[in-house]
C-alpha positions as CSV (number, residue, x, y, z in Angstrom):
1,M,0.0,0.0,0.0
2,P,1.6,3.3,-1.0
3,L,2.1,6.2,1.3
4,R,-0.5,8.8,0.3
5,V,0.6,12.4,0.5
6,S,-1.5,15.4,0.0
7,D,1.0,18.0,1.2
8,P,4.6,17.6,-0.2
9,E,5.8,20.3,2.3
10,S,4.8,18.0,5.3
11,D,7.4,16.6,7.5
12,D,5.6,13.3,7.5
13,A,6.2,12.9,3.7
14,L,9.9,13.8,4.1
15,E,10.4,11.4,7.0
16,S,8.8,8.6,5.1
17,L,11.0,9.1,2.1
18,L,14.1,9.4,4.4
19,T,13.2,6.0,5.7
20,A,13.3,4.6,2.2
21,V,16.8,5.9,1.4
22,S,18.7,6.7,4.6
23,P,21.7,4.7,5.7
24,K,21.4,2.4,8.6
25,T,24.2,0.7,10.6
26,D,23.9,-2.9,11.8
27,S,25.4,-4.4,14.9
28,T,28.6,-5.2,13.1
29,G,29.1,-1.5,12.1
30,Q,28.3,-2.2,8.4
31,T,26.3,0.6,6.8
32,F,23.4,-0.2,4.5
33,Y,21.3,2.3,2.5
34,G,17.6,2.1,1.9
35,Q,16.3,0.5,-1.2
36,G,14.8,3.6,-2.9
37,A,11.4,5.0,-3.7
38,F,8.9,5.1,-6.4
39,I,7.0,8.4,-6.4
40,Q,3.9,9.0,-8.5
41,G,1.0,11.3,-8.7
42,E,0.0,14.9,-9.0
43,P,1.8,18.1,-8.0
44,G,4.4,18.0,-5.3
45,K,6.8,15.3,-6.5
46,R,9.7,17.6,-7.4
47,T,9.3,19.6,-4.2
48,I,9.6,16.5,-2.0
49,V,12.5,15.1,-4.0
50,R,14.4,18.3,-3.7
51,R,13.8,18.3,0.1
52,L,14.8,14.7,0.3
53,L,18.1,15.1,-1.6
54,R,19.0,18.3,0.3
55,E,18.4,16.5,3.6
56,M,20.5,13.5,2.5
57,E,23.4,15.7,1.4
58,D,23.3,17.8,4.6
59,S,22.8,14.9,7.1
60,Y,24.8,12.1,5.5
61,G,27.0,13.7,2.8
62,T,25.3,11.4,0.4
63,P,25.9,12.3,-3.3
64,T,22.7,13.0,-5.1
65,L,21.6,13.7,-8.7
66,V,18.2,14.6,-10.2
67,V,18.0,13.7,-13.9
68,D,15.3,15.0,-16.1
69,C,14.7,12.0,-18.3
70,R,13.1,14.1,-21.0
71,E,16.6,15.5,-21.5
72,H,18.7,12.5,-20.6
73,E,16.9,9.5,-22.1
74,T,19.6,6.8,-22.2
75,A,21.7,5.1,-19.6
76,A,24.9,6.5,-21.1
77,E,23.6,10.1,-20.9
78,I,22.6,9.5,-17.3
79,Y,25.9,8.0,-16.3
80,R,27.7,10.9,-17.9
81,A,25.6,13.4,-16.0
82,L,26.3,11.5,-12.8
83,L,30.0,11.6,-13.4
84,D,29.9,15.3,-14.3
85,E,28.2,15.8,-11.0
86,V,30.5,13.8,-8.7
87,V,33.9,14.4,-10.3
88,D,35.2,17.8,-9.4
89,E,37.7,18.0,-12.2
90,P,37.2,15.2,-14.7
91,S,40.5,13.7,-15.6
92,R,39.2,12.1,-18.8
93,E,36.6,12.5,-21.4
94,Y,33.6,10.4,-21.0
95,A,32.0,11.0,-24.4
96,D,33.5,8.0,-26.1
97,L,32.9,5.4,-23.3
98,S,30.3,2.7,-23.7
99,R,27.4,2.3,-21.4
100,G,29.2,-0.5,-19.5
101,S,32.4,1.4,-19.2
102,L,30.5,4.5,-17.9
103,L,28.8,2.3,-15.3
104,R,32.1,0.9,-14.1
105,E,33.5,4.5,-14.0
106,V,30.6,5.6,-11.8
107,E,31.1,2.6,-9.5
108,N,34.9,3.3,-9.2
109,T,34.3,7.0,-8.7
110,L,31.7,7.0,-6.0
111,E,33.0,6.9,-2.4
112,K,29.5,6.1,-1.0
113,P,26.2,5.2,-2.6
114,C,24.5,8.0,-4.7
115,I,20.8,8.8,-4.7
116,L,19.8,8.9,-8.4
117,A,16.4,10.6,-8.9
118,L,15.0,9.8,-12.3
119,D,12.4,12.5,-12.9
120,Q,9.9,11.8,-15.7
121,A,11.3,8.3,-15.8
122,D,8.6,7.2,-18.3
123,H,10.5,9.2,-20.9
124,L,13.5,6.9,-20.8
125,E,14.5,5.3,-24.1
126,E,16.3,2.4,-22.3
127,E,15.0,0.3,-19.5
128,R,18.4,-1.0,-18.5
129,I,19.0,2.1,-16.4
130,L,16.1,1.1,-14.2
131,Y,17.5,-2.4,-13.7
132,N,21.0,-1.1,-12.9
133,A,19.6,1.6,-10.5
134,Y,18.0,-1.1,-8.4
135,E,20.7,-3.8,-8.7
136,K,23.8,-1.8,-8.2
137,E,24.6,-1.2,-4.5
138,F,26.2,2.2,-5.3
139,L,22.9,3.6,-6.7
140,I,19.8,4.3,-4.7
141,P,16.9,4.9,-7.1
142,V,14.2,7.4,-6.7
143,I,11.8,7.0,-9.6
144,V,9.4,9.8,-10.3
145,V,6.4,9.6,-12.7
146,E,2.9,10.9,-12.9
147,Q,1.3,7.5,-13.5
148,R,3.0,4.3,-12.4
149,R,1.6,2.4,-15.5
150,D,3.2,5.0,-17.8
151,L,6.5,3.6,-16.9
152,L,5.8,-0.1,-16.1
153,D,3.5,-1.1,-18.9
154,G,5.5,-3.0,-21.4
155,L,8.7,-3.3,-19.3
156,D,10.5,-6.6,-18.8
157,E,9.0,-8.5,-15.9
158,R,12.4,-8.5,-14.1
159,I,12.4,-4.7,-14.0
160,V,8.8,-4.5,-13.0
161,S,9.5,-6.8,-10.1
162,R,12.4,-4.6,-9.0
163,M,10.4,-1.4,-9.3
164,S,7.6,-2.9,-7.1
165,A,10.2,-3.4,-4.3
166,L,10.8,0.3,-4.1
167,W,9.1,2.4,-1.3
168,P,5.8,3.5,-2.9
169,V,4.7,7.1,-2.5
170,R,1.6,8.6,-4.2
171,F,0.9,12.3,-4.3
172,E,-2.8,13.3,-4.4
173,A,-4.2,16.7,-5.0
């Protein structure tokens, strides 16, 4: 059952999303991050995502990136944007790297997991980024769409299964 939110400015909405992505430490001292969130619905999604990412950066030093999937539609474009965000002074050109090489470069570059918010995710041209965002321990996905079915209809069942494991949040007017 999704968390239903009518006020994206509410602290309850933010606290719920923080539960979905915040790091936790077990009895052995190992740190684990949350599994991510799937946000859908009416107005307010971007507001809460911005608040969530700001809180994660301020409280935990977690790297974050919001990607507008209308502008970055492929996995390679998203990985390049992520590298541009986390590397202060890139020592190499990423334009010629393959999707797989870019993903390895992201993994090798990140010092801790990164929250990757895919806004308007239903505009992605490649579904592989959704699979990787969930499967790779160094990425914490926050998927943002207006309607869940706009993204999930027609996707590979393995990806639909992984997306259904994310913390569901529904914004209602």
